[in-house]
DONU-157462 format. One line per field, with one value per residue (C-alpha): residue number from 0; residue in three letters; x, y, z. Coordinates in Angstrom, 2 decimals. Example, Ala and Ser with C-alpha at 12.3 -4.5 7.8 and 13.67 -1.06 7.14 Angstrom:
BEGIN
num	0  1 $
residuo	ALA  SER $
xx	12.30  13.67 $
yy	-4.50  -1.06 $
zz	7.80  7.14 $
END
This chain:
BEGIN
num	0  1  2  3  4  5  6  7  8  9  10  11  12  13  14  15  16  17  18  19  20  21  22  23  24  25  26  27  28  29  30  31  32  33  34  35  36  37  38  39  40  41  42  43  44  45  46  47  48  49  50  51  52  53  54  55  56  57  58  59  60  61  62  63  64  65  66  67  68  69  70  71  72  73  74  75  76  77  78  79  80  81  82  83  84  85  86  87  88  89  90  91  92  93  94  95  96  97  98  99  100  101  102  103  104  105  106  107  108  109  110  111  112  113  114  115  116  117  118  119  120  121  122  123  124  125  126  127  128  129  130  131  132  133  134  135  136  137  138  139  140  141  142  143  144  145  146  147  148  149  150  151  152  153  154  155  156  157  158  159  160  161  162  163  164  165  166  167  168  169  170  171  172  173  174  175  176  177  178  179  180  181  182  183  184  185  186  187  188  189  190  191  192  193  194  195  196  197  198  199  200  201  202  203  204  205  206  207  208  209  210  211  212  213  214  215  216  217  218  219  220  221  222  223  224  225  226  227  228  229  230  231  232  233  234  235  236  237  238  239  240  241  242  243  244  245  246  247  248  249  250  251  252  253  254  255  256  257  258  259  260  261  262  263  264  265  266  267  268  269  270  271  272  273  274  275  276  277  278  279  280  281  282  283  284  285  286  287  288  289  290  291  292  293  294  295  296  297  298  299  300  301  302  303  304  305  306  307  308  309  310  311  312  313  314  315  316  317  318  319  320  321  322  323  324  325  326  327  328  329  330  331  332  333  334  335  336  337  338  339  340  341  342  343  344  345  346  347  348  349  350  351  352  353  354  355  356  357  358  359  360  361  362  363  364  365  366  367  368  369  370  371  372  373  374  375  376  377  378  379  380  381  382  383  384  385  386  387  388  389  390  391  392  393  394  395  396  397  398  399  400  401  402  403  404  405  406  407  408  409  410  411  412  413  414  415  416  417  418  419  420  421  422  423  424  425  426  427  428  429  430  431  432  433  434  435  436  437  438  439  440  441  442  443  444  445  446  447  448  449  450  451  452  453  454  455  456  457  458  459  460  461  462  463  464  465  466  467  468  469  470  471  472  473  474  475  476  477  478  479  480  481  482  483  484  485  486  487  488  489  490  491  492  493  494  495  496  497  498  499  500  501  502  503  504  505  506  507  508  509  510  511  512  513  514  515  516  517  518  519  520  521  522  523  524  525  526  527  528  529  530  531  532  533  534  535  536  537  538  539  540  541  542  543  544  545  546  547  548  549  550  551  552  553  554  555  556  557  558  559  560  561  562  563  564  565  566  567  568  569  570  571  572  573  574  575  576  577  578  579  580  581  582  583  584  585  586  587  588  589  590  591  592  593  594  595  596  597  598  599  600  601  602  603  604  605  606  607  608  609  610  611 $
residuo	UNK  UNK  UNK  UNK  UNK  UNK  UNK  UNK  UNK  UNK  UNK  UNK  UNK  UNK  UNK  UNK  UNK  UNK  UNK  UNK  UNK  UNK  UNK  UNK  UNK  UNK  UNK  UNK  UNK  UNK  UNK  UNK  UNK  UNK  UNK  UNK  UNK  UNK  UNK  UNK  UNK  UNK  UNK  UNK  UNK  UNK  UNK  UNK  UNK  UNK  UNK  UNK  UNK  UNK  UNK  UNK  UNK  UNK  UNK  UNK  UNK  UNK  UNK  UNK  UNK  UNK  UNK  UNK  UNK  UNK  UNK  UNK  UNK  UNK  UNK  UNK  UNK  UNK  UNK  UNK  UNK  UNK  UNK  UNK  UNK  UNK  UNK  UNK  UNK  UNK  UNK  UNK  UNK  UNK  UNK  UNK  UNK  UNK  UNK  UNK  UNK  UNK  UNK  UNK  UNK  UNK  UNK  UNK  UNK  UNK  UNK  UNK  UNK  UNK  UNK  UNK  UNK  UNK  UNK  UNK  UNK  UNK  UNK  UNK  UNK  UNK  UNK  UNK  UNK  UNK  UNK  UNK  UNK  UNK  UNK  UNK  UNK  UNK  UNK  UNK  UNK  UNK  UNK  UNK  UNK  UNK  UNK  UNK  UNK  UNK  UNK  UNK  UNK  UNK  UNK  UNK  UNK  UNK  UNK  UNK  UNK  UNK  UNK  UNK  UNK  UNK  UNK  UNK  UNK  UNK  UNK  UNK  UNK  UNK  UNK  UNK  UNK  UNK  UNK  UNK  UNK  UNK  UNK  UNK  UNK  UNK  UNK  UNK  UNK  UNK  UNK  UNK  UNK  UNK  UNK  UNK  UNK  UNK  UNK  UNK  UNK  UNK  UNK  UNK  UNK  UNK  UNK  UNK  UNK  UNK  UNK  UNK  UNK  UNK  UNK  UNK  UNK  UNK  UNK  UNK  UNK  UNK  UNK  UNK  UNK  UNK  UNK  UNK  UNK  UNK  UNK  UNK  UNK  UNK  UNK  UNK  UNK  UNK  UNK  UNK  UNK  UNK  UNK  UNK  UNK  UNK  UNK  UNK  UNK  UNK  UNK  UNK  UNK  UNK  UNK  UNK  UNK  UNK  UNK  UNK  UNK  UNK  UNK  UNK  UNK  UNK  UNK  UNK  UNK  UNK  UNK  UNK  UNK  UNK  UNK  UNK  UNK  UNK  UNK  UNK  UNK  UNK  UNK  UNK  UNK  UNK  UNK  UNK  UNK  UNK  UNK  UNK  UNK  UNK  UNK  UNK  UNK  UNK  UNK  UNK  UNK  UNK  UNK  UNK  UNK  UNK  UNK  UNK  UNK  UNK  UNK  UNK  UNK  UNK  UNK  UNK  UNK  UNK  UNK  UNK  UNK  UNK  UNK  UNK  UNK  UNK  UNK  UNK  UNK  UNK  UNK  UNK  UNK  UNK  UNK  UNK  UNK  UNK  UNK  UNK  UNK  UNK  UNK  UNK  UNK  UNK  UNK  UNK  UNK  UNK  UNK  UNK  UNK  UNK  UNK  UNK  UNK  UNK  UNK  UNK  UNK  UNK  UNK  UNK  UNK  UNK  UNK  UNK  UNK  UNK  UNK  UNK  UNK  UNK  UNK  UNK  UNK  UNK  UNK  UNK  UNK  UNK  UNK  UNK  UNK  UNK  UNK  UNK  UNK  UNK  UNK  UNK  UNK  UNK  UNK  UNK  UNK  UNK  UNK  UNK  UNK  UNK  UNK  UNK  UNK  UNK  UNK  UNK  UNK  UNK  UNK  UNK  UNK  UNK  UNK  UNK  UNK  UNK  UNK  UNK  UNK  UNK  UNK  UNK  UNK  UNK  UNK  UNK  UNK  UNK  UNK  UNK  UNK  UNK  UNK  UNK  UNK  UNK  UNK  UNK  UNK  UNK  UNK  UNK  UNK  UNK  UNK  UNK  UNK  UNK  UNK  UNK  UNK  UNK  UNK  UNK  UNK  UNK  UNK  UNK  UNK  UNK  UNK  UNK  UNK  UNK  UNK  UNK  UNK  UNK  UNK  UNK  UNK  UNK  UNK  UNK  UNK  UNK  UNK  UNK  UNK  UNK  UNK  UNK  UNK  UNK  UNK  UNK  UNK  UNK  UNK  UNK  UNK  UNK  UNK  UNK  UNK  UNK  UNK  UNK  UNK  UNK  UNK  UNK  UNK  UNK  UNK  UNK  UNK  UNK  UNK  UNK  UNK  UNK  UNK  UNK  UNK  UNK  UNK  UNK  UNK  UNK  UNK  UNK  UNK  UNK  UNK  UNK  UNK  UNK  UNK  UNK  UNK  UNK  UNK  UNK  UNK  UNK  UNK  UNK  UNK  UNK  UNK  UNK  UNK  UNK  UNK  UNK  UNK  UNK  UNK  UNK  UNK  UNK  UNK  UNK  UNK  UNK  UNK  UNK  UNK  UNK  UNK  UNK  UNK  UNK  UNK  UNK  UNK  UNK  UNK  UNK  UNK  UNK  UNK  UNK  UNK  UNK  UNK  UNK  UNK  UNK  UNK  UNK  UNK  UNK  UNK  UNK  UNK  UNK  UNK  UNK  UNK  UNK  UNK  UNK  UNK  UNK  UNK  UNK  UNK  UNK  UNK  UNK  UNK  UNK  UNK  UNK  UNK  UNK  UNK  UNK $
xx	-23.50  -21.30  -23.70  -26.67  -24.72  -23.83  -27.48  -28.50  -25.82  -27.03  -30.55  -29.20  -27.23  -30.32  -32.29  -29.57  -29.64  -33.46  -33.30  -30.65  -32.98  -35.03  -33.87  -32.12  -33.08  -36.79  -39.54  -42.61  -45.39  -42.82  -40.41  -36.82  -36.48  -33.64  -30.92  -30.81  -34.44  -35.92  -37.23  -35.00  -31.94  -32.89  -33.44  -29.97  -28.44  -30.20  -29.02  -25.43  -25.64  -26.98  -24.11  -21.54  -23.31  -23.17  -19.46  -18.81  -20.80  -18.69  -15.49  -16.89  -18.11  -15.48  -13.95  -10.18  -8.33  -4.66  -2.61  0.50  2.91  4.31  7.24  8.35  10.16  9.06  11.70  11.73  9.80  8.13  4.55  3.74  0.69  -1.23  -3.22  -6.16  -7.12  -10.51  -11.65  -15.28  -18.52  -18.51  -21.43  -20.12  -17.72  -14.23  -13.45  -9.94  -10.20  -7.82  -5.03  -5.20  -3.59  -0.26  -0.49  -1.65  -4.07  -3.33  -5.80  -7.48  -9.16  -11.01  -10.69  -13.06  -12.40  -15.00  -14.08  -15.93  -13.59  -14.75  -18.29  -17.24  -17.93  -15.25  -15.08  -11.87  -11.95  -8.76  -8.55  -5.29  -4.61  -1.69  -0.33  2.48  3.88  3.58  6.53  9.74  10.57  8.61  5.09  2.06  -0.96  -4.00  -6.78  -9.32  -12.98  -14.73  -18.24  -18.15  -14.73  -11.41  -7.98  -4.97  -2.67  0.67  4.06  6.21  9.94  11.13  14.23  17.51  18.77  16.18  15.97  17.14  20.69  23.06  24.24  20.72  20.53  17.67  16.19  17.31  17.16  19.84  19.30  21.56  21.19  23.52  24.47  24.04  24.67  22.62  21.62  18.00  15.92  18.82  18.07  18.99  19.05  17.60  18.28  16.56  18.03  16.18  18.55  16.73  17.36  13.70  10.84  8.52  4.87  2.45  5.40  4.79  7.29  6.51  7.72  10.36  9.14  11.03  10.16  10.21  8.72  10.05  9.18  9.42  9.56  10.25  13.24  12.39  11.65  13.06  16.38  17.07  20.51  22.54  25.42  27.36  27.77  29.23  29.74  26.03  24.31  21.52  18.98  18.74  15.76  16.75  14.38  15.38  13.65  14.49  14.04  14.03  14.16  12.44  13.92  17.44  18.56  18.59  16.10  15.49  14.34  12.14  12.81  11.09  9.32  8.87  6.03  5.95  5.07  8.24  8.50  11.67  13.88  14.33  17.64  16.35  13.42  12.10  11.68  9.50  6.28  7.25  7.86  6.38  4.98  5.41  4.64  7.63  8.12  11.57  12.60  15.64  17.70  16.80  18.98  19.83  20.45  22.17  20.46  22.49  20.92  21.48  25.08  25.53  27.46  24.46  22.73  19.98  17.52  17.81  15.91  17.80  18.96  21.11  21.89  24.56  24.24  22.37  22.18  20.40  19.46  18.05  16.35  15.09  12.61  13.67  17.26  18.82  17.02  15.95  12.26  10.05  8.60  5.32  6.29  6.87  9.97  9.67  12.18  12.35  14.55  14.91  16.39  17.64  18.54  19.82  18.87  15.69  11.99  10.21  8.36  11.68  12.72  12.33  11.07  13.72  12.78  12.01  8.42  9.19  11.80  12.51  11.06  9.34  5.92  6.14  3.49  4.51  3.15  2.35  5.57  6.09  7.38  8.81  10.53  12.61  14.83  18.43  21.19  19.35  18.61  15.47  16.04  13.65  13.15  11.34  10.68  9.44  8.36  7.59  6.71  8.58  7.09  9.03  6.65  9.22  12.34  15.78  18.12  17.15  19.65  18.57  20.72  22.43  20.82  22.73  20.96  22.81  22.90  24.83  26.99  26.52  29.48  32.03  30.18  30.53  28.41  28.06  26.00  24.14  24.44  22.92  24.66  23.24  21.41  20.81  17.49  17.12  13.71  13.37  10.82  8.07  8.69  5.00  4.11  6.87  5.46  1.94  3.05  5.54  4.97  5.95  9.16  8.15  4.98  4.10  5.50  3.18  2.43  4.93  2.37  1.41  -1.89  -4.71  -7.09  -10.67  -13.20  -15.77  -19.39  -21.67  -24.50  -28.04  -29.95  -32.56  -36.05  -39.28  -39.01  -38.72  -41.62  -39.93  -37.06  -39.54  -41.26  -37.93  -37.22  -40.74  -40.26  -37.01  -38.64  -41.62  -39.32  -37.33  -40.51  -41.90  -38.57  -37.51  -39.52  -37.72  -34.38  -35.21  -36.17  -32.88  -30.92  -32.78  -32.03  -28.34  -27.84  -28.38  -26.15  -23.34  -23.88  -23.73  -20.61  -18.90  -19.99  -18.48  -15.21  -15.20  -16.58  -15.66  -12.94  -14.24  -12.35  -13.48  -14.46  -11.71  -9.05  -10.40  -10.35  -6.75  -5.66  -7.24  -5.53  -2.11  -2.66  -3.95  -0.96  1.51  0.14  0.30  4.06  3.60  6.23  5.23  1.52  2.27  4.33  1.43  -1.09  1.10  1.38  -2.39  -3.02  -0.71  -2.72  -5.91  -4.30  -2.56  -4.41  -2.44  0.79  1.20  4.68  5.21  8.08  8.63  11.49  9.22  6.56  9.10  10.00  6.40  5.69  6.92  10.42  9.04  6.98  9.79  12.20  9.68  9.16  12.92  13.13  10.39  12.31  15.46  13.54  12.01  15.25  17.48  19.24  17.46  18.41  15.83  12.15  10.40  8.11  5.39  4.49  6.59  5.26  1.66  1.98  3.70  1.28  -1.80  -0.53  0.31  -2.92  -5.00  -3.27  -3.74  -7.42  -9.73  -12.21  -15.86  -17.11  -18.94  -22.70  -24.82  -26.36  -29.91  -32.57  -33.84  -37.15  -37.71  -37.01  -36.79  -38.73  -36.63 $
yy	13.11  10.44  7.74  9.50  10.05  6.35  5.38  7.74  6.30  2.77  3.75  5.22  2.08  -0.06  2.08  1.69  -2.09  -2.01  -0.04  -2.26  -5.23  -3.73  -4.26  -1.25  -2.06  -2.92  -3.22  -1.15  -2.41  -4.68  -1.88  -1.50  1.50  3.92  3.59  7.33  8.08  5.20  5.86  3.20  4.97  8.17  6.30  4.81  8.18  9.65  6.76  7.23  10.91  10.16  7.74  10.34  12.89  10.45  9.81  13.53  13.94  11.28  12.99  16.39  15.37  12.69  13.16  13.36  13.09  14.02  13.50  15.57  15.97  19.24  19.27  16.40  14.43  15.30  15.47  12.47  13.03  16.25  16.97  17.58  18.25  15.91  17.72  15.94  17.96  16.92  18.14  17.56  17.03  14.71  12.77  12.47  13.80  12.29  9.74  10.32  7.71  5.24  7.79  7.36  3.91  5.33  9.02  11.37  13.78  17.27  19.27  19.70  22.36  22.64  25.10  25.29  27.10  27.74  28.72  29.42  29.21  29.17  28.36  25.47  25.31  23.69  23.05  22.24  21.22  20.84  19.11  19.82  17.39  17.97  14.68  13.46  9.97  7.53  5.41  6.02  4.64  4.66  5.96  4.62  6.85  4.57  5.14  7.72  7.42  10.56  9.16  6.49  7.65  6.71  8.25  6.20  4.98  6.71  5.65  8.44  8.26  10.51  12.63  11.06  11.99  12.45  15.21  12.86  12.98  15.11  16.97  18.24  21.99  22.52  19.72  16.35  14.11  12.53  9.90  8.33  5.71  5.34  2.64  0.34  -2.80  -2.25  -4.79  -5.84  -3.10  -0.63  2.89  3.73  7.44  7.91  11.38  12.89  16.01  17.92  20.06  22.81  25.93  26.46  27.93  25.14  25.09  22.34  20.03  16.64  14.02  10.35  8.61  5.88  2.30  -0.92  -4.20  -5.90  -5.19  -1.89  1.12  4.55  7.78  11.37  13.11  16.72  19.57  20.08  21.87  24.43  25.62  26.40  24.58  24.71  21.88  21.99  25.72  26.32  27.45  25.23  25.54  22.27  20.99  18.15  15.75  12.85  9.68  7.03  3.47  0.41  -2.86  -5.65  -8.68  -9.70  -10.21  -8.02  -5.14  -2.58  1.02  1.86  5.10  8.21  10.55  14.32  15.81  19.60  22.45  24.08  27.73  28.26  31.20  34.10  35.58  38.88  41.26  40.28  36.65  37.50  37.24  33.97  31.90  28.41  26.28  22.52  19.65  17.43  14.12  12.93  9.79  8.82  5.67  2.68  1.77  -1.77  -2.62  -5.72  -6.22  -8.33  -10.62  -10.36  -11.32  -14.72  -13.27  -11.18  -12.58  -14.94  -13.96  -10.18  -7.70  -6.72  -3.07  -1.91  1.74  4.40  5.36  3.93  5.41  4.40  6.92  6.07  8.28  7.41  9.10  9.41  9.55  8.10  4.74  4.50  4.25  2.72  -0.70  -0.25  3.10  3.23  4.17  5.42  4.15  5.86  4.39  5.95  4.23  6.67  5.23  6.98  5.31  3.40  4.08  3.95  0.81  -1.07  -0.41  -3.31  -3.35  -2.21  -3.15  -6.66  -7.51  -8.74  -7.98  -10.43  -9.24  -6.16  -5.41  -3.89  -1.54  -0.47  2.62  2.83  3.36  6.68  6.68  9.62  10.19  13.03  13.76  14.83  15.12  12.97  10.20  9.20  9.18  7.32  7.34  4.77  5.72  3.22  4.14  1.65  1.90  -0.51  -1.23  -3.27  -5.17  -5.90  -4.23  -5.13  -4.66  -5.50  -5.91  -4.66  -6.11  -3.93  -3.29  -4.45  -3.88  -5.31  -3.36  -3.47  -0.45  0.10  2.50  0.14  -3.04  -4.55  -5.68  -3.27  -2.95  0.01  -0.33  1.03  0.15  -2.18  -0.55  -1.38  -0.51  -0.19  -0.61  0.37  -1.60  0.39  0.18  0.56  -2.33  -4.37  -3.73  -4.65  -7.90  -8.85  -12.20  -12.85  -14.81  -16.85  -17.95  -16.34  -18.11  -20.27  -19.04  -20.20  -20.66  -24.25  -25.37  -25.81  -28.69  -27.52  -27.95  -30.59  -29.48  -31.42  -33.33  -32.59  -35.44  -37.27  -35.87  -35.63  -34.96  -31.33  -30.59  -27.40  -29.43  -31.67  -28.58  -27.35  -30.64  -30.70  -27.19  -28.25  -31.34  -29.33  -26.69  -29.37  -30.96  -27.68  -26.25  -28.94  -27.38  -24.09  -25.93  -27.73  -24.44  -22.88  -25.81  -25.49  -21.77  -22.31  -24.96  -22.69  -20.05  -22.54  -23.84  -20.34  -19.62  -22.71  -21.77  -18.29  -19.84  -22.24  -20.01  -20.81  -19.12  -16.55  -15.60  -12.44  -12.96  -10.63  -12.48  -15.86  -14.82  -13.58  -16.80  -18.98  -16.92  -17.48  -21.23  -21.48  -19.66  -21.54  -24.94  -23.78  -22.95  -19.33  -17.24  -13.74  -14.30  -15.82  -12.74  -10.40  -12.58  -12.77  -8.98  -8.64  -11.14  -9.13  -5.97  -7.79  -9.34  -6.19  -3.20  0.01  -1.62  -4.39  -5.08  -4.05  -6.43  -10.15  -9.52  -7.50  -10.22  -12.91  -11.00  -11.27  -14.97  -18.31  -19.56  -22.28  -19.82  -17.23  -19.75  -20.52  -16.80  -16.23  -19.11  -17.42  -14.12  -15.79  -17.38  -14.05  -12.11  -14.56  -16.48  -19.83  -21.75  -24.62  -23.74  -22.63  -25.16  -23.77  -26.91  -25.98  -22.43  -23.59  -26.06  -23.57  -20.79  -22.93  -23.87  -20.26  -18.73  -20.80  -19.23  -15.55  -15.38  -13.21  -14.58  -13.68  -11.61  -13.64  -13.90  -11.70  -13.47  -14.77  -12.71  -14.06  -15.86  -16.17  -13.48  -14.32  -12.09  -10.07 $
zz	-51.90  -53.51  -52.39  -53.98  -57.20  -57.40  -56.93  -59.75  -62.00  -61.30  -62.38  -65.62  -66.39  -65.75  -68.25  -70.83  -70.48  -70.95  -74.19  -75.69  -75.59  -78.41  -82.09  -83.47  -87.01  -86.69  -89.33  -89.60  -91.93  -93.53  -94.44  -93.01  -90.78  -90.99  -88.31  -87.82  -87.22  -85.20  -81.69  -80.05  -81.34  -79.53  -76.27  -76.45  -77.08  -74.07  -71.87  -72.97  -72.16  -68.69  -68.07  -69.02  -66.80  -63.84  -64.35  -64.43  -61.18  -59.43  -60.50  -59.54  -56.06  -55.11  -51.58  -51.37  -47.99  -47.68  -44.46  -43.70  -40.75  -39.41  -38.89  -41.05  -39.73  -36.19  -33.42  -31.10  -27.89  -29.07  -29.99  -33.65  -35.80  -38.06  -40.76  -42.46  -45.56  -46.96  -50.39  -51.16  -49.27  -46.24  -44.86  -41.24  -38.59  -38.23  -35.49  -34.08  -31.29  -33.09  -32.57  -28.77  -28.96  -30.16  -29.31  -26.60  -28.24  -26.92  -28.97  -32.36  -34.45  -37.78  -40.63  -43.62  -46.92  -49.65  -53.22  -56.50  -59.47  -63.14  -62.12  -59.91  -56.18  -54.00  -50.22  -48.34  -44.65  -42.63  -39.22  -37.33  -34.45  -32.07  -30.79  -28.53  -29.17  -26.28  -27.44  -29.33  -32.77  -36.03  -35.60  -37.44  -38.01  -38.46  -40.98  -39.75  -40.69  -42.05  -42.30  -45.04  -46.24  -44.65  -44.86  -45.84  -43.01  -42.66  -41.20  -39.74  -39.12  -36.27  -36.57  -35.44  -31.96  -29.24  -26.69  -23.92  -25.27  -23.14  -26.23  -26.96  -26.83  -24.42  -22.26  -20.92  -17.81  -15.63  -12.93  -10.34  -7.57  -4.56  -3.72  -6.69  -4.58  -1.39  1.20  1.41  3.15  2.95  1.75  -1.84  -2.69  -6.20  -7.68  -10.74  -12.41  -15.13  -17.21  -19.12  -21.15  -22.01  -20.11  -18.96  -17.96  -16.88  -16.20  -14.56  -13.38  -12.86  -9.67  -9.78  -9.84  -9.11  -10.76  -7.33  -3.91  -2.57  -0.39  -2.11  -0.08  -1.32  0.24  0.98  -1.42  -4.92  -5.32  -8.07  -9.13  -12.25  -13.90  -17.17  -19.65  -23.14  -22.89  -22.24  -19.07  -17.74  -14.96  -12.99  -11.00  -8.67  -6.92  -4.65  -3.49  -0.87  -2.13  0.16  -1.83  0.10  -1.68  -2.59  -6.19  -9.30  -9.26  -12.00  -11.56  -14.55  -16.48  -15.17  -17.60  -17.73  -19.78  -20.15  -22.46  -23.77  -24.76  -26.74  -25.86  -28.28  -29.31  -30.70  -30.41  -33.82  -32.75  -29.75  -31.73  -33.35  -30.23  -30.44  -27.62  -27.88  -25.57  -25.02  -23.23  -22.25  -20.38  -18.34  -18.55  -16.39  -13.39  -12.26  -8.58  -7.25  -3.88  -1.43  1.22  4.99  5.87  7.47  10.44  11.53  14.67  13.64  16.39  15.95  13.80  10.61  10.79  7.84  8.67  8.71  12.37  15.38  18.87  22.12  24.80  28.25  30.89  34.41  36.72  39.49  38.23  41.45  40.88  44.54  45.53  48.19  47.57  45.71  44.15  40.36  38.38  34.78  32.23  28.79  26.04  22.56  19.50  16.80  13.37  10.22  6.94  7.89  8.31  11.66  10.61  10.39  14.00  16.48  20.04  22.51  26.09  27.34  28.13  31.67  34.36  37.17  40.50  39.05  37.67  34.19  32.76  29.20  27.47  23.75  21.74  19.95  16.34  14.44  11.07  9.67  6.66  7.17  4.54  2.01  4.51  6.36  10.13  12.42  16.19  18.32  21.96  24.53  28.06  30.88  34.57  36.86  40.32  42.91  45.18  47.91  49.16  47.88  44.92  41.35  38.52  35.10  32.26  29.69  26.29  23.21  19.88  16.85  13.58  10.32  9.52  5.77  5.59  7.16  6.07  9.56  12.51  15.43  18.63  20.09  23.87  27.06  30.38  33.01  35.91  39.59  41.17  44.97  46.59  50.25  52.27  54.03  57.88  58.71  56.46  58.09  61.58  60.50  58.97  61.73  63.49  67.23  67.51  70.60  72.33  75.72  78.79  80.95  84.52  87.15  89.96  90.62  89.31  91.87  91.45  90.83  93.61  92.76  92.47  94.76  93.09  94.15  95.66  93.59  93.83  91.90  88.08  86.98  84.55  83.38  81.85  79.99  78.62  77.17  75.39  74.03  72.55  70.84  69.29  68.09  66.48  64.65  63.35  62.04  60.75  58.24  55.32  55.84  55.91  52.67  51.02  52.13  50.63  47.30  47.15  47.86  45.15  42.07  43.65  44.08  40.57  39.09  41.13  39.75  36.23  36.61  37.68  34.76  32.01  28.42  26.41  23.87  20.67  18.82  15.14  13.85  15.81  14.71  11.04  11.34  13.08  10.39  7.66  9.28  9.54  5.96  4.43  6.65  5.68  2.03  2.47  1.27  3.13  1.89  2.58  5.97  6.92  6.05  7.87  10.99  11.21  10.63  13.44  15.71  14.99  16.00  19.10  20.40  18.90  19.24  20.45  17.88  16.48  12.85  12.04  12.35  14.77  17.04  16.92  17.79  20.96  22.25  21.72  23.03  22.15  19.86  17.82  17.88  16.32  13.58  12.89  12.60  10.12  8.07  8.25  6.91  4.04  3.01  2.91  1.12  3.87  3.44  0.30  0.52  0.04  3.20  4.89  7.14  9.10  12.13  12.27  11.90  14.78  17.10  16.18  16.77  20.25  21.14  19.79  22.21  25.21  24.30  23.32  25.39  27.94  27.95  30.92  33.63  33.12  35.41  38.46  38.12  39.87  43.20  43.03  46.76  49.29  52.95  55.23  57.57 $
END
């Protein structure tokens, strides 16, 4: 409407400029015309009237946009309403998308009022937008476009004292972290408490987040109880998390946020119908942790276990540890740890035992939550088979761990055991060898009687016929012999090929091996750790170690030493930068010895078949 009025006014102004080009005091037949009766004078008067009419139309149909805040000033962290009051005719719908940069738009509605006063028609449209600030501090409402018209920007100052203050009368957050100076990979119990005196609905709580690498696990269900503070009774909702920082140094837990709709309580019956619902967002304070590295007195070749309690339990079947040679024994060892996850527990039993065949089963992992701590159990079961009779000594188990309550090194132990294998008597008789050779006969030897030679006589033609048959068979049988030799040669060649078949490496294993070497040569400790564990999953699917300590127990001593050096560099024990040359060399040598072999090729089909 305003645009059309401006175009009409421009046309009127153009007509006025055209009429002014004519002389006001002209001559007609040589006589002076009167200034009050000439035709040009009337045209100018009409143009001036049109100009005044256009100006009046602009003033009558001009759009006016007012922006207001309710309440003003708004409380910090609470939702409030922005009202855009538009007087006049609009040529488009409003675009409230610029508000989403600074606010969370919770809802909006429109109200329109029409009025006819003293012959004048007026239209008033009001858009009410409920918003929740995303950040604290002064709030800026940007200009909003209503078609070709824009509202003026507005700066809002929030009320002093936010709802996160403990002295606030209805809703605030408290957080706590224990301990504040943990060791690397030690559990930190992070507790969030929401104190409220309002009824809440549609509440949501963000999870804690550390600025460094960490594992976050929830600790059980929420707790609800009541407590008093400042002479007022509060309902408290408590939620706990277990945090495991993975790197030493200073780490910060970012503030957590609660967003909820709040229904204020009433103090009398008359206020029941005036209860207001507001959306509020409150945040906690941030918490700083000072994460300590692994102590220097901890064994260098052992997996790092910072815990509150560690126990080892061992069971045998049969329990008397006495079997026949060739019969199996089952050994079950369980490692129970309080304050760690199951993925942090190392391998327990050795891979080999001198004089015994070892057949390990897949380890069983389990986690639980007790008294605000994560408890983990790793159970390993192996079958031990003695091949010969005798006694076998099994060494004691000693698993080092760091007691976080006493801040000292301790060992979880299982005693040494002695296994007795009884040889099978039947097998001994079958494999027995005579101790002495049989005695020679005592009777004197008698000289053999000589056979008398027959006298010479005429030649025996039957003997010559026999030799002739042998010669004829040899002459006719050499082709068959040659054919037999030719048929035997490919069979021997294929047999030698089967014995000397080439080594085959699966594509997945080859890709994992190349990734380890690439990151090691690039001296990237964190990437090398991830690539090593990925390679272990490809090499031992289902029973792969999940920690560097577990992987070091399965490889050669040279590679194990390089893996321990990588472990020290990751967790803050190594001051110089880590160099991966040694690990890359040891890993490349070890990887060649553990790749799989391709199955032997099937035998070639027979071309010739001998007749039976």
